C-alpha positions as CSV (number, residue, x, y, z in Angstrom):
1,X,-26.9,28.5,-14.8
2,X,-24.4,26.7,-17.0
3,X,-21.6,27.5,-14.6
4,X,-23.6,26.2,-11.7
5,X,-24.2,22.9,-13.6
6,X,-20.6,22.6,-14.5
7,X,-19.5,23.1,-10.9
8,X,-22.1,20.6,-9.7
9,X,-20.7,17.9,-12.1
10,X,-17.1,18.7,-11.2
11,X,-18.0,18.3,-7.5
12,X,-19.7,15.0,-8.1
13,X,-16.8,13.7,-10.2
14,X,-14.3,14.7,-7.5
15,X,-16.4,13.2,-4.7
16,X,-16.8,9.9,-6.6
17,X,-13.1,9.8,-7.4
18,X,-12.1,10.3,-3.8
19,X,-14.5,7.6,-2.6
20,X,-13.0,5.2,-5.1
21,X,-9.5,5.9,-3.9
22,X,-10.4,5.6,-0.2
23,X,-12.5,2.5,-0.8
24,X,-9.7,0.8,-2.8
25,X,-7.0,1.0,-0.2
26,X,-5.6,-2.5,0.3
27,X,-3.7,-1.6,3.4
28,X,-6.1,-2.9,5.9
29,X,-5.7,-4.8,9.2
30,X,-7.2,-7.9,7.7
31,X,-4.8,-7.9,4.8
32,X,-1.8,-7.1,7.0
33,X,-2.7,-10.1,9.2
34,X,-2.6,-12.3,6.1
35,X,1.2,-11.6,5.7
36,X,3.4,-14.4,7.0
37,X,7.2,-14.7,7.3
38,X,8.7,-16.5,4.3
39,X,6.2,-15.0,1.8
40,X,7.7,-14.0,-1.6
41,X,7.4,-10.4,-2.9
42,X,4.8,-11.5,-5.5
43,X,2.6,-13.0,-2.8
44,X,2.7,-9.8,-0.7
45,X,2.1,-7.7,-3.8
46,X,-1.0,-9.8,-4.5
47,X,-2.4,-9.0,-1.1
48,X,-1.4,-5.4,-0.5
49,X,-0.7,-4.1,-4.1
50,X,2.2,-2.1,-5.1
51,X,4.2,-0.4,-2.3
52,X,4.4,3.4,-2.0
53,X,8.2,3.1,-1.9
54,X,10.7,0.3,-2.6
55,X,14.4,0.3,-1.6
56,X,16.8,-2.5,-2.4
57,X,20.4,-3.4,-1.7
58,X,22.8,-6.3,-2.3
59,X,25.7,-6.8,0.0
60,X,28.0,-9.9,-0.1
61,X,25.3,-11.8,-2.0
62,X,22.5,-11.0,0.4
63,X,19.6,-9.2,-1.3
64,X,17.5,-6.9,1.0
65,X,14.3,-5.2,0.0
66,X,12.4,-2.7,2.1
67,X,8.9,-1.8,1.1
68,X,6.8,1.0,2.5
69,X,3.0,1.2,2.3
70,X,1.2,4.4,3.2
71,X,-2.5,5.1,3.1
72,X,-4.6,7.6,5.0
73,X,-2.8,7.8,8.4
74,X,-1.5,4.3,8.5
75,X,1.7,2.7,7.2
76,X,3.5,-0.6,7.0
77,X,7.2,-1.4,6.6
78,X,8.1,-4.8,5.2
79,X,11.6,-6.3,4.8
80,X,12.6,-9.1,2.5
81,X,15.9,-10.9,2.7
82,X,16.7,-13.0,-0.4
83,X,13.1,-12.6,-1.5
84,X,11.7,-13.9,1.7
85,X,9.6,-11.8,4.0
86,X,11.4,-11.5,7.4
87,X,9.9,-8.4,9.1
88,X,6.5,-6.7,9.2
89,X,5.7,-3.5,11.1
90,X,2.6,-1.4,11.0
91,X,1.8,2.0,12.5
92,X,-1.1,4.4,12.6
93,X,-4.9,3.8,12.7
94,X,-5.6,0.3,11.4
């Protein structure tokens, strides 16, 4: 009986955790549509949260950042040049 109770509570805990993760995704169509060219990285981070991946380079004084967001079958690729959002692409089921 104790094993059955333990398994029940483990299952409940995992289910609630999964629901919280799924429900907390900030990569939504509505949030993506709030992004506008010229936004600063901090403004984008306030809307979408931290990216799944960040790449940066600096060539001849031009700073480029590429951010990738991935969440449950959808993704977004954002490009900043000199800390200004210049390109936004989304794919998957938004």
